OpenMM code with the backbone's topology and positions (N, CA, C; nanometers):
from openmm import Vec3, app, unit

residues = "MET PHE THR SER ARG ILE PHE ILE THR ALA GLY PHE PHE ALA SER LEU PHE PHE ILE GLN GLU ILE ILE PHE ASN GLN ILE HIS PHE LEU ILE GLY GLY PHE SER ILE TYR LEU ALA ILE VAL ILE THR TRP ILE ALA MET GLU SER ARG ASN GLY ALA LEU ILE SER GLY PHE ILE ALA GLY PHE PHE LEU ASP LEU SER PRO ASN ILE PHE SER PRO PHE GLY GLN TRP ALA LEU VAL LEU THR VAL MET ALA TYR LEU VAL SER VAL ASN ARG GLU GLY LEU GLY ASP LEU VAL SER ARG PRO LEU THR LEU SER LEU VAL VAL GLY VAL GLY VAL THR ILE THR LEU VAL THR TYR LEU ILE THR SER ALA ILE LEU GLY GLU GLN LEU ILE SER PHE PHE PRO ALA LEU GLN GLU LEU THR GLY ASN LEU ILE TRP THR LEU ILE LEU ALA PRO LEU TYR LEU PRO ILE VAL GLY LYS PHE HIS GLN PHE THR LEU SER SER ARG ASP ILE".split()
positions = [
    Vec3(-2.0262, -3.1051, -3.0227),
    Vec3(-2.1099, -3.1386, -3.1383),
    Vec3(-2.2518, -3.0928, -3.1114),
    Vec3(-2.3010, -3.0235, -3.2115),
    Vec3(-2.4418, -2.9750, -3.1961),
    Vec3(-2.5410, -3.0833, -3.2276),
    Vec3(-2.6660, -3.0644, -3.1833),
    Vec3(-2.7628, -3.1612, -3.1951),
    Vec3(-2.7995, -3.1984, -3.3433),
    Vec3(-2.7924, -3.0972, -3.4291),
    Vec3(-2.8108, -3.1240, -3.5705),
    Vec3(-2.7039, -3.2107, -3.6333),
    Vec3(-2.5778, -3.1887, -3.5825),
    Vec3(-2.4736, -3.2782, -3.6337),
    Vec3(-2.4845, -3.4176, -3.5807),
    Vec3(-2.5410, -3.4337, -3.4554),
    Vec3(-2.5606, -3.5718, -3.4002),
    Vec3(-2.6621, -3.6504, -3.4937),
    Vec3(-2.7731, -3.5777, -3.5369),
    Vec3(-2.8711, -3.6414, -3.6245),
    Vec3(-2.8059, -3.6751, -3.7643),
    Vec3(-2.7312, -3.5793, -3.8096),
    Vec3(-2.6640, -3.6072, -3.9457),
    Vec3(-2.5594, -3.7199, -3.9330),
    Vec3(-2.4903, -3.7275, -3.8201),
    Vec3(-2.3919, -3.8384, -3.8067),
    Vec3(-2.4691, -3.9684, -3.7860),
    Vec3(-2.5761, -3.9742, -3.7101),
    Vec3(-2.6526, -4.0888, -3.6973),
    Vec3(-2.7084, -4.1391, -3.8269),
    Vec3(-2.7638, -4.0477, -3.8995),
    Vec3(-2.8171, -4.0880, -4.0393),
    Vec3(-2.7086, -4.1379, -4.1303),
    Vec3(-2.5983, -4.0810, -4.1204),
    Vec3(-2.4803, -4.1257, -4.2102),
    Vec3(-2.4355, -4.2580, -4.1661),
    Vec3(-2.4248, -4.2833, -4.0318),
    Vec3(-2.3826, -4.4161, -3.9936),
    Vec3(-2.4893, -4.5179, -4.0192),
    Vec3(-2.6134, -4.4841, -4.0045),
    Vec3(-2.7213, -4.5763, -4.0323),
    Vec3(-2.7193, -4.6252, -4.1824),
    Vec3(-2.7089, -4.5267, -4.2723),
    Vec3(-2.7013, -4.5649, -4.4229),
    Vec3(-2.5793, -4.6399, -4.4454),
    Vec3(-2.4698, -4.6028, -4.3814),
    Vec3(-2.3376, -4.6836, -4.3977),
    Vec3(-2.3510, -4.8246, -4.3449),
    Vec3(-2.4217, -4.8404, -4.2330),
    Vec3(-2.4450, -4.9711, -4.1776),
    Vec3(-2.5292, -5.0628, -4.2685),
    Vec3(-2.6304, -5.0066, -4.3361),
    Vec3(-2.7130, -5.0828, -4.4247),
    Vec3(-2.6260, -5.1197, -4.5510),
    Vec3(-2.5391, -5.0338, -4.5925),
    Vec3(-2.4535, -5.0682, -4.7148),
    Vec3(-2.3574, -5.1800, -4.6736),
    Vec3(-2.3038, -5.1742, -4.5541),
    Vec3(-2.2143, -5.2790, -4.5008),
    Vec3(-2.2896, -5.4117, -4.4986),
    Vec3(-2.4091, -5.4095, -4.4434),
    Vec3(-2.4868, -5.5365, -4.4271),
    Vec3(-2.5338, -5.5877, -4.5550),
    Vec3(-2.5704, -5.5038, -4.6458),
    Vec3(-2.6309, -5.5494, -4.7726),
    Vec3(-2.5328, -5.5920, -4.8738),
    Vec3(-2.4300, -5.5041, -4.8853),
    Vec3(-2.3321, -5.5211, -4.9999),
    Vec3(-2.2033, -5.5917, -4.9480),
    Vec3(-2.1347, -5.5253, -4.8591),
    Vec3(-1.9956, -5.5683, -4.8243),
    Vec3(-1.9893, -5.6992, -4.7467),
    Vec3(-2.0935, -5.7385, -4.6771),
    Vec3(-2.0935, -5.8644, -4.6065),
    Vec3(-2.1154, -5.9779, -4.7051),
    Vec3(-2.1618, -5.9552, -4.8253),
    Vec3(-2.1802, -6.0559, -4.9228),
    Vec3(-2.0614, -6.0862, -5.0112),
    Vec3(-1.9623, -5.9999, -5.0052),
    Vec3(-1.8329, -6.0090, -5.0801),
    Vec3(-1.7367, -6.0922, -4.9977),
    Vec3(-1.6782, -6.1913, -5.0511),
    Vec3(-1.5716, -6.2693, -4.9853),
    Vec3(-1.4370, -6.2188, -5.0370),
    Vec3(-1.3706, -6.1417, -4.9506),
    Vec3(-1.2469, -6.0800, -4.9849),
    Vec3(-1.1317, -6.1814, -4.9717),
    Vec3(-1.0352, -6.1726, -5.0521),
    Vec3(-0.9090, -6.2652, -5.0424),
    Vec3(-0.8385, -6.2353, -4.9137),
    Vec3(-0.7821, -6.3333, -4.8442),
    Vec3(-0.7063, -6.3312, -4.7196),
    Vec3(-0.8024, -6.3155, -4.6023),
    Vec3(-0.8781, -6.2144, -4.5965),
    Vec3(-0.9697, -6.1903, -4.4832),
    Vec3(-1.0802, -6.0966, -4.5257),
    Vec3(-1.1585, -6.0534, -4.4254),
    Vec3(-1.2685, -5.9704, -4.4562),
    Vec3(-1.2297, -5.8212, -4.4577),
    Vec3(-1.3301, -5.7378, -4.4940),
    Vec3(-1.3118, -5.5932, -4.4975),
    Vec3(-1.4412, -5.5330, -4.4422),
    Vec3(-1.4189, -5.4426, -4.3517),
    Vec3(-1.5403, -5.3705, -4.2982),
    Vec3(-1.5305, -5.2240, -4.3401),
    Vec3(-1.6102, -5.1835, -4.4404),
    Vec3(-1.6154, -5.0487, -4.4898),
    Vec3(-1.6710, -4.9574, -4.3744),
    Vec3(-1.7545, -5.0188, -4.2910),
    Vec3(-1.8249, -4.9518, -4.1803),
    Vec3(-1.7145, -4.9051, -4.0776),
    Vec3(-1.6318, -4.9963, -4.0365),
    Vec3(-1.5307, -4.9681, -3.9333),
    Vec3(-1.4267, -4.8662, -3.9941),
    Vec3(-1.3896, -4.8811, -4.1182),
    Vec3(-1.2917, -4.7933, -4.1768),
    Vec3(-1.3445, -4.6564, -4.1852),
    Vec3(-1.4667, -4.6371, -4.2244),
    Vec3(-1.5229, -4.4968, -4.2379),
    Vec3(-1.5451, -4.4417, -4.0989),
    Vec3(-1.5848, -4.5246, -4.0078),
    Vec3(-1.6140, -4.4706, -3.8657),
    Vec3(-1.4866, -4.4278, -3.8095),
    Vec3(-1.3741, -4.5022, -3.8224),
    Vec3(-1.2439, -4.4628, -3.7647),
    Vec3(-1.1972, -4.3327, -3.8418),
    Vec3(-1.2196, -4.3296, -3.9688),
    Vec3(-1.1832, -4.2064, -4.0403),
    Vec3(-1.2626, -4.0802, -3.9862),
    Vec3(-1.3842, -4.0999, -3.9695),
    Vec3(-1.4702, -3.9942, -3.9231),
    Vec3(-1.4264, -3.9517, -3.7818),
    Vec3(-1.3963, -4.0524, -3.6955),
    Vec3(-1.3495, -4.0181, -3.5649),
    Vec3(-1.2155, -3.9416, -3.5635),
    Vec3(-1.1259, -3.9810, -3.6527),
    Vec3(-0.9949, -3.9117, -3.6670),
    Vec3(-1.0144, -3.7657, -3.7048),
    Vec3(-1.1243, -3.7343, -3.7748),
    Vec3(-1.1445, -3.5976, -3.8195),
    Vec3(-1.2235, -3.5164, -3.7253),
    Vec3(-1.2778, -3.5745, -3.6146),
    Vec3(-1.3634, -3.5013, -3.5241),
    Vec3(-1.2861, -3.4450, -3.4072),
    Vec3(-1.3480, -3.3508, -3.3352),
    Vec3(-1.2927, -3.3017, -3.2099),
    Vec3(-1.3093, -3.4151, -3.1048),
    Vec3(-1.2566, -3.3958, -2.9885),
    Vec3(-1.2655, -3.5022, -2.8863),
    Vec3(-1.4101, -3.5426, -2.8443),
    Vec3(-1.4888, -3.4392, -2.8164),
    Vec3(-1.6292, -3.4633, -2.7921),
    Vec3(-1.7059, -3.5286, -2.8962),
    Vec3(-1.6865, -3.4755, -3.0245),
    Vec3(-1.7437, -3.5279, -3.1384),
    Vec3(-1.7105, -3.6720, -3.1601),
    Vec3(-1.5796, -3.7065, -3.1354),
    Vec3(-1.5302, -3.8401, -3.1590),
    Vec3(-1.6016, -3.9377, -3.0664),
    Vec3(-1.6177, -3.8951, -2.9364),
    Vec3(-1.6773, -3.9859, -2.8430),
    Vec3(-1.8251, -4.0136, -2.8719),
    Vec3(-1.8954, -3.9088, -2.9157),
    Vec3(-2.0378, -3.9280, -2.9526),
    Vec3(-2.0475, -4.0083, -3.0767),
    Vec3(-1.9617, -3.9864, -3.1743),
    Vec3(-1.9566, -4.0649, -3.3016),
    Vec3(-1.9268, -4.2095, -3.2752),
    Vec3(-1.8301, -4.2386, -3.1872),
    Vec3(-1.7976, -4.3735, -3.1517),
    Vec3(-1.9077, -4.4434, -3.0893),
    Vec3(-1.9789, -4.3758, -3.0037),
    Vec3(-2.0950, -4.4406, -2.9311),
    Vec3(-2.2094, -4.4727, -3.0335),
    Vec3(-2.2400, -4.3747, -3.1221),
    Vec3(-2.3433, -4.3990, -3.2210),
    Vec3(-2.3072, -4.5077, -3.3178),
    Vec3(-2.1828, -4.5156, -3.3601),
    Vec3(-2.1400, -4.6193, -3.4563),
    Vec3(-2.1407, -4.7484, -3.3788),
    Vec3(-2.1032, -4.7648, -3.2561),
    Vec3(-2.1070, -4.8834, -3.1885),
    Vec3(-2.2498, -4.9319, -3.1609),
    Vec3(-2.3454, -4.8358, -3.1407),
    Vec3(-2.4841, -4.8712, -3.1266),
    Vec3(-2.5369, -4.9379, -3.2474),
    Vec3(-2.5057, -4.8895, -3.3673),
    Vec3(-2.5482, -4.9494, -3.4888),
    Vec3(-2.4885, -5.0866, -3.5129),
    Vec3(-2.3643, -5.1082, -3.4793),
    Vec3(-2.3005, -5.2348, -3.4889),
    Vec3(-2.3658, -5.3352, -3.3979),
    Vec3(-2.4146, -5.2887, -3.2788),
    Vec3(-2.4780, -5.3785, -3.1843),
    Vec3(-2.6163, -5.4256, -3.2380),
    Vec3(-2.6658, -5.3584, -3.3316),
    Vec3(-2.7997, -5.3932, -3.3962),
    Vec3(-2.7818, -5.4950, -3.5114),
    Vec3(-2.6568, -5.5276, -3.5470),
    Vec3(-2.6260, -5.6159, -3.6540),
    Vec3(-2.6817, -5.7577, -3.6192),
    Vec3(-2.7527, -5.8207, -3.7229),
    Vec3(-2.8070, -5.9595, -3.6984),
    Vec3(-2.6924, -6.0626, -3.7182),
    Vec3(-2.5764, -6.0221, -3.7699),
    Vec3(-2.4666, -6.1163, -3.7978),
    Vec3(-2.3751, -6.1308, -3.6744),
    Vec3(-2.3899, -6.0476, -3.5761),
    Vec3(-2.2969, -6.0530, -3.4620),
    Vec3(-2.3753, -6.0988, -3.3381),
    Vec3(-2.3160, -6.2012, -3.2873),
    Vec3(-2.3721, -6.2674, -3.1631),
    Vec3(-2.2932, -6.2330, -3.0423),
    Vec3(-2.3102, -6.1041, -2.9986),
    Vec3(-2.2409, -6.0646, -2.8821),
    Vec3(-2.3364, -5.9848, -2.7976),
    Vec3(-2.3023, -5.9614, -2.6628),
    Vec3(-2.3916, -5.8855, -2.5733),
    Vec3(-2.4159, -5.7425, -2.6336),
    Vec3(-2.5399, -5.6975, -2.6148),
    Vec3(-2.5755, -5.5663, -2.6702),
    Vec3(-2.4969, -5.4628, -2.5839),
    Vec3(-2.4254, -5.3733, -2.6553),
    Vec3(-2.3431, -5.2685, -2.5874),
    Vec3(-2.1988, -5.2897, -2.5996),
    Vec3(-2.1581, -5.4137, -2.6377),
    Vec3(-2.0132, -5.4446, -2.6451),
    Vec3(-1.9485, -5.3572, -2.7602),
    Vec3(-2.0089, -5.3477, -2.8723),
    Vec3(-1.9517, -5.2637, -2.9763),
    Vec3(-1.9543, -5.1105, -2.9390),
    Vec3(-2.0603, -5.0729, -2.8702),
    Vec3(-2.0687, -4.9360, -2.8275),
    Vec3(-1.9531, -4.9023, -2.7311),
    Vec3(-1.9221, -4.9950, -2.6421),
    Vec3(-1.8134, -4.9735, -2.5471),
    Vec3(-1.6811, -4.9735, -2.6253),
    Vec3(-1.6579, -5.0694, -2.7133),
    Vec3(-1.5305, -5.0813, -2.7873),
    Vec3(-1.5119, -4.9595, -2.8707),
    Vec3(-1.6074, -4.9141, -2.9426),
    Vec3(-1.5894, -4.7980, -3.0395),
    Vec3(-1.5799, -4.6629, -2.9585),
    Vec3(-1.6407, -4.6591, -2.8436),
    Vec3(-1.6287, -4.5426, -2.7600),
    Vec3(-1.4860, -4.5256, -2.7086),
    Vec3(-1.4346, -4.6404, -2.6586),
    Vec3(-1.2965, -4.6434, -2.6075),
    Vec3(-1.1985, -4.6125, -2.7235),
    Vec3(-1.2214, -4.6718, -2.8377),
    Vec3(-1.1295, -4.6456, -2.9581),
    Vec3(-1.1444, -4.5025, -2.9992),
    Vec3(-1.2619, -4.4411, -2.9898),
    Vec3(-1.2818, -4.3015, -3.0256),
    Vec3(-1.1988, -4.2128, -2.9310),
    Vec3(-1.2011, -4.2454, -2.8033),
    Vec3(-1.1232, -4.1687, -2.7123),
    Vec3(-0.9710, -4.1789, -2.7400),
    Vec3(-0.9287, -4.3042, -2.7650),
    Vec3(-0.7805, -4.3221, -2.7861),
    Vec3(-0.7381, -4.2565, -2.9209),
    Vec3(-0.8202, -4.2595, -3.0234),
    Vec3(-0.7834, -4.1998, -3.1536),
    Vec3(-0.7839, -4.0517, -3.1342),
    Vec3(-0.8847, -3.9935, -3.0707),
    Vec3(-0.9033, -3.8422, -3.0489),
    Vec3(-0.7861, -3.7925, -2.9668),
    Vec3(-0.7465, -3.8613, -2.8647),
    Vec3(-0.6360, -3.8158, -2.7760),
    Vec3(-0.4996, -3.8207, -2.8517),
    Vec3(-0.4793, -3.9266, -2.9255),
    Vec3(-0.3455, -3.9407, -2.9970),
    Vec3(-0.3441, -3.8663, -3.1318),
    Vec3(-0.4586, -3.8278, -3.1780),
    Vec3(-0.4602, -3.7602, -3.3099),
    Vec3(-0.4039, -3.6213, -3.2991),
    Vec3(-0.4085, -3.5607, -3.1808),
    Vec3(-0.3646, -3.4260, -3.1673),
    Vec3(-0.2097, -3.4132, -3.1834),
    Vec3(-0.1412, -3.5229, -3.1507),
    Vec3(0.0002, -3.5271, -3.1706),
    Vec3(0.0434, -3.5529, -3.3084),
    Vec3(-0.0478, -3.5944, -3.3973),
    Vec3(-0.0119, -3.6191, -3.5396),
    Vec3(-0.0364, -3.4997, -3.6267),
    Vec3(-0.1012, -3.3973, -3.5796),
    Vec3(-0.1274, -3.2766, -3.6515),
    Vec3(-0.2516, -3.2875, -3.7410),
    Vec3(-0.2641, -3.2135, -3.8412),
    Vec3(-0.3798, -3.2120, -3.9304),
    Vec3(-0.3822, -3.3388, -4.0207),
    Vec3(-0.4618, -3.4347, -3.9975),
    Vec3(-0.4624, -3.5529, -4.0717),
    Vec3(-0.5338, -3.5409, -4.2123),
    Vec3(-0.6160, -3.4380, -4.2251),
    Vec3(-0.6767, -3.4182, -4.3475),
    Vec3(-0.5814, -3.3840, -4.4625),
    Vec3(-0.4809, -3.3106, -4.4272),
    Vec3(-0.3811, -3.2690, -4.5250),
    Vec3(-0.2702, -3.3680, -4.5442),
    Vec3(-0.2733, -3.4732, -4.4655),
    Vec3(-0.1688, -3.5854, -4.4740),
    Vec3(-0.2453, -3.7180, -4.4943),
    Vec3(-0.2857, -3.7508, -4.6189),
    Vec3(-0.3671, -3.8710, -4.6353),
    Vec3(-0.2938, -3.9999, -4.6102),
    Vec3(-0.1613, -4.0066, -4.6289),
    Vec3(-0.0931, -4.1291, -4.5965),
    Vec3(-0.0939, -4.1587, -4.4516),
    Vec3(-0.0717, -4.0595, -4.3686),
    Vec3(-0.0799, -4.0732, -4.2213),
    Vec3(-0.2156, -4.1081, -4.1853),
    Vec3(-0.3213, -4.0455, -4.2405),
    Vec3(-0.4576, -4.0755, -4.2038),
    Vec3(-0.4911, -4.2221, -4.2439),
    Vec3(-0.4428, -4.2718, -4.3507),
    Vec3(-0.4758, -4.4125, -4.3918),
    Vec3(-0.4091, -4.5075, -4.2998),
    Vec3(-0.2830, -4.4722, -4.2548),
    Vec3(-0.2148, -4.5584, -4.1559),
    Vec3(-0.2908, -4.5564, -4.0237),
    Vec3(-0.3297, -4.4421, -3.9748),
    Vec3(-0.4055, -4.4327, -3.8548),
    Vec3(-0.5345, -4.5122, -3.8625),
    Vec3(-0.6090, -4.5045, -3.9797),
    Vec3(-0.7285, -4.5711, -3.9895),
    Vec3(-0.7040, -4.7207, -3.9939),
    Vec3(-0.6000, -4.7675, -4.0664),
    Vec3(-0.5723, -4.9133, -4.0677),
    Vec3(-0.5389, -4.9710, -3.9384),
    Vec3(-0.4560, -4.8966, -3.8680),
    Vec3(-0.4124, -4.9414, -3.7415),
    Vec3(-0.5286, -4.9308, -3.6320),
    Vec3(-0.6080, -4.8281, -3.6492),
    Vec3(-0.7227, -4.8076, -3.5635),
    Vec3(-0.8281, -4.9197, -3.5781),
    Vec3(-0.8554, -4.9552, -3.7042),
    Vec3(-0.9507, -5.0695, -3.7325),
    Vec3(-0.8986, -5.1962, -3.6718),
    Vec3(-0.7691, -5.2247, -3.6920),
    Vec3(-0.7108, -5.3492, -3.6372),
    Vec3(-0.7140, -5.3564, -3.4929),
    Vec3(-0.6784, -5.2405, -3.4235),
    Vec3(-0.6882, -5.2375, -3.2728),
    Vec3(-0.8281, -5.2469, -3.2305),
    Vec3(-0.9198, -5.1934, -3.3053),
    Vec3(-1.0660, -5.2014, -3.2643),
    Vec3(-1.1061, -5.3516, -3.2688),
    Vec3(-1.0652, -5.4275, -3.3737),
    Vec3(-1.1046, -5.5624, -3.3857),
    Vec3(-1.0350, -5.6466, -3.2768),
    Vec3(-0.9030, -5.6153, -3.2485),
    Vec3(-0.8398, -5.6886, -3.1374),
    Vec3(-0.9042, -5.6599, -3.0012),
    Vec3(-0.9433, -5.5335, -2.9781),
    Vec3(-1.0129, -5.5010, -2.8525),
    Vec3(-1.1502, -5.5756, -2.8457),
    Vec3(-1.2154, -5.5826, -2.9598),
    Vec3(-1.3413, -5.6555, -2.9655),
    Vec3(-1.3210, -5.8060, -2.9248),
    Vec3(-1.2134, -5.8633, -2.9773),
    Vec3(-1.1854, -6.0065, -2.9487),
    Vec3(-1.1479, -6.0211, -2.7971),
    Vec3(-1.0741, -5.9262, -2.7403),
    Vec3(-1.0344, -5.9335, -2.6027),
    Vec3(-1.1528, -5.9182, -2.5182),
    Vec3(-1.2424, -5.8265, -2.5474),
    Vec3(-1.3676, -5.8103, -2.4653),
    Vec3(-1.4603, -5.9273, -2.4807),
    Vec3(-1.4598, -5.9917, -2.5953),
    Vec3(-1.5383, -6.1119, -2.6165),
    Vec3(-1.4879, -6.2284, -2.5308),
    Vec3(-1.3567, -6.2420, -2.5265),
    Vec3(-1.2984, -6.3455, -2.4436),
    Vec3(-1.3227, -6.3195, -2.2953),
    Vec3(-1.3100, -6.1969, -2.2530),
    Vec3(-1.3472, -6.1570, -2.1093),
    Vec3(-1.4911, -6.1906, -2.0776),
    Vec3(-1.5814, -6.1647, -2.1769),
    Vec3(-1.7249, -6.1928, -2.1540),
    Vec3(-1.7603, -6.3373, -2.1625),
    Vec3(-1.6635, -6.4211, -2.1999),
    Vec3(-1.6841, -6.5673, -2.2015),
    Vec3(-1.7500, -6.6234, -2.3294),
    Vec3(-1.7440, -6.5447, -2.4405),
    Vec3(-1.7860, -6.5811, -2.5723),
    Vec3(-1.6931, -6.6948, -2.6312),
    Vec3(-1.7488, -6.7785, -2.7095),
    Vec3(-1.6651, -6.8720, -2.7843),
    Vec3(-1.6000, -6.8038, -2.9036),
    Vec3(-1.4743, -6.8129, -2.9127),
    Vec3(-1.3903, -6.7449, -3.0102),
    Vec3(-1.3322, -6.8443, -3.1063),
    Vec3(-1.2934, -6.7939, -3.2323),
    Vec3(-1.2254, -6.8694, -3.3297),
    Vec3(-1.0805, -6.8929, -3.2770),
    Vec3(-1.0075, -6.9868, -3.3380),
    Vec3(-0.8724, -7.0076, -3.2987),
    Vec3(-0.7795, -6.8971, -3.3448),
    Vec3(-0.6599, -6.9058, -3.2988),
    Vec3(-0.5640, -6.7922, -3.3176),
    Vec3(-0.5316, -6.7634, -3.4610),
    Vec3(-0.4979, -6.8647, -3.5445),
    Vec3(-0.4571, -6.8414, -3.6801),
    Vec3(-0.5607, -6.7897, -3.7743),
    Vec3(-0.6846, -6.8414, -3.7681),
    Vec3(-0.7894, -6.7783, -3.8453),
    Vec3(-0.8229, -6.6307, -3.8057),
    Vec3(-0.8041, -6.6036, -3.6682),
    Vec3(-0.8349, -6.4673, -3.6220),
    Vec3(-0.7174, -6.3737, -3.6745),
    Vec3(-0.5968, -6.4269, -3.6710),
    Vec3(-0.4810, -6.3541, -3.7231),
    Vec3(-0.4896, -6.3236, -3.8728),
    Vec3(-0.5380, -6.4314, -3.9467),
    Vec3(-0.5603, -6.4130, -4.0935),
    Vec3(-0.6694, -6.3035, -4.1184),
    Vec3(-0.7730, -6.3102, -4.0421),
    Vec3(-0.8841, -6.2135, -4.0630),
    Vec3(-0.8399, -6.0710, -4.0260),
    Vec3(-0.7583, -6.0556, -3.9244),
    Vec3(-0.7078, -5.9230, -3.8900),
    Vec3(-0.6106, -5.8742, -3.9875),
    Vec3(-0.5221, -5.9591, -4.0407),
    Vec3(-0.4236, -5.9202, -4.1419),
    Vec3(-0.4977, -5.8796, -4.2713),
    Vec3(-0.5938, -5.9535, -4.3132),
    Vec3(-0.6685, -5.9267, -4.4349),
    Vec3(-0.7429, -5.7940, -4.4234),
    Vec3(-0.8006, -5.7722, -4.3057),
    Vec3(-0.8757, -5.6535, -4.2837),
    Vec3(-0.7851, -5.5268, -4.2947),
    Vec3(-0.6675, -5.5404, -4.2327),
    Vec3(-0.5681, -5.4348, -4.2396),
    Vec3(-0.5288, -5.4076, -4.3815),
    Vec3(-0.4913, -5.5122, -4.4570),
    Vec3(-0.4511, -5.4978, -4.5947),
    Vec3(-0.5591, -5.4275, -4.6798),
    Vec3(-0.6834, -5.4795, -4.6707),
    Vec3(-0.7943, -5.4204, -4.7473),
    Vec3(-0.8213, -5.2747, -4.7076),
    Vec3(-0.8123, -5.2495, -4.5790),
    Vec3(-0.8354, -5.1090, -4.5343),
    Vec3(-0.7383, -5.0120, -4.5957),
    Vec3(-0.6103, -5.0635, -4.6004),
    Vec3(-0.4987, -4.9724, -4.6608),
    Vec3(-0.5132, -4.9655, -4.8116),
    Vec3(-0.5549, -5.0730, -4.8774),
    Vec3(-0.5593, -5.0711, -5.0196),
    Vec3(-0.6796, -4.9892, -5.0670),
    Vec3(-0.7884, -4.9971, -4.9970),
    Vec3(-0.9077, -4.9174, -5.0443),
    Vec3(-0.9170, -4.7761, -4.9781),
    Vec3(-0.8187, -4.7385, -4.9030),
    Vec3(-0.8172, -4.6046, -4.8465),
    Vec3(-0.8273, -4.4927, -4.9429),
    Vec3(-0.7503, -4.4971, -5.0544),
    Vec3(-0.7686, -4.3877, -5.1488),
    Vec3(-0.9063, -4.3630, -5.2094),
    Vec3(-0.9924, -4.4666, -5.1982),
    Vec3(-1.1253, -4.4555, -5.2476),
    Vec3(-1.2266, -4.3886, -5.1455),
    Vec3(-1.2100, -4.4269, -5.0114),
    Vec3(-1.3125, -4.3753, -4.9175),
    Vec3(-1.2595, -4.2537, -4.8447),
    Vec3(-1.1345, -4.2327, -4.8329),
    Vec3(-1.0804, -4.1194, -4.7506),
    Vec3(-1.1305, -3.9852, -4.8105),
    Vec3(-1.1136, -3.9589, -4.9429),
    Vec3(-1.1642, -3.8306, -4.9893),
    Vec3(-1.3070, -3.8032, -4.9749),
    Vec3(-1.3872, -3.9170, -4.9961),
    Vec3(-1.5295, -3.8960, -4.9885),
    Vec3(-1.5750, -3.8642, -4.8421),
    Vec3(-1.5145, -3.9375, -4.7468),
    Vec3(-1.5470, -3.9127, -4.6046),
    Vec3(-1.5035, -3.7678, -4.5701),
    Vec3(-1.3857, -3.7278, -4.6152),
    Vec3(-1.3348, -3.5982, -4.5862),
    Vec3(-1.4233, -3.4936, -4.6339),
    Vec3(-1.4744, -3.5050, -4.7532),
    Vec3(-1.5655, -3.4034, -4.8150),
    Vec3(-1.6976, -3.3992, -4.7408),
    Vec3(-1.7449, -3.5220, -4.7072),
    Vec3(-1.8749, -3.5248, -4.6363),
    Vec3(-1.8585, -3.4687, -4.4973),
    Vec3(-1.7524, -3.4966, -4.4295),
    Vec3(-1.7279, -3.4412, -4.2994),
    Vec3(-1.7151, -3.2853, -4.2988),
    Vec3(-1.6479, -3.2283, -4.3926),
    Vec3(-1.6433, -3.0898, -4.4120),
    Vec3(-1.7788, -3.0312, -4.4381),
    Vec3(-1.8615, -3.0965, -4.5182),
    Vec3(-1.9941, -3.0529, -4.5395),
    Vec3(-2.0858, -3.0430, -4.4185),
    Vec3(-2.0631, -3.1306, -4.3270),
    Vec3(-2.1477, -3.1346, -4.2037),
    Vec3(-2.1030, -3.0338, -4.0970),
    Vec3(-1.9867, -2.9813, -4.1138),
    Vec3(-1.9409, -2.8779, -4.0165),
    Vec3(-2.0040, -2.7432, -4.0371),
    Vec3(-2.0428, -2.6803, -3.9258),
    Vec3(-2.1001, -2.5425, -3.9346),
    Vec3(-1.9888, -2.4459, -3.9178),
    Vec3(-2.0167, -2.3186, -3.9242),
    Vec3(-1.9196, -2.2158, -3.9117),
    Vec3(-1.8569, -2.2074, -3.7716),
    Vec3(-1.9290, -2.2542, -3.6760),
    Vec3(-1.8804, -2.2552, -3.5363),
    Vec3(-1.7885, -2.3757, -3.5139),
    Vec3(-1.7942, -2.4756, -3.5979),
    Vec3(-1.7127, -2.5976, -3.5825),
    Vec3(-1.5757, -2.5810, -3.6473),
    Vec3(-1.5639, -2.4996, -3.7416),
    Vec3(-1.4393, -2.4865, -3.8232),
    Vec3(-1.3302, -2.4206, -3.7461),
] * unit.nanometer
topology = app.Topology()
chain = topology.addChain("A")
for resn in residues:
    res = topology.addResidue(resn, chain)
    for name in ("N", "CA", "C"):
        topology.addAtom(name, app.Element.getBySymbol(name[0]), res)
């Protein structure tokens, strides 16, 4: 990933972070919450090369660490999203071209967001943070998976077009 793409990615994630904090955190979704930020970040990571995915995961995690709504140690989200970026980028190669297969991409994104949230809960428990009980956490994870899959036809094409726009001739 070239330096110019790093700045474009950071700017995109920063604006997306503000949209998540200002708009989507104010909406109470049925069953559980929905994080447009995580859905788009995992989509972006699934479209990147391995190095680009790791850099994107770290940048996205850094912005989530800045959230005033999250009471976790600084760097926890950066660690979780960097690990998830690695896992998605390694396993993405076995799935083929995800851009031409939107159903597979939406399933990868839905499962990726859910595994990201589970990994965050596990690392929070390891770090000794106070967690919610099992059934509310399960309800939140299930709701997030459902909303990620339902809203996938809306954000997948937009993210795909913007990702293609940011690629240079050397990246294609």
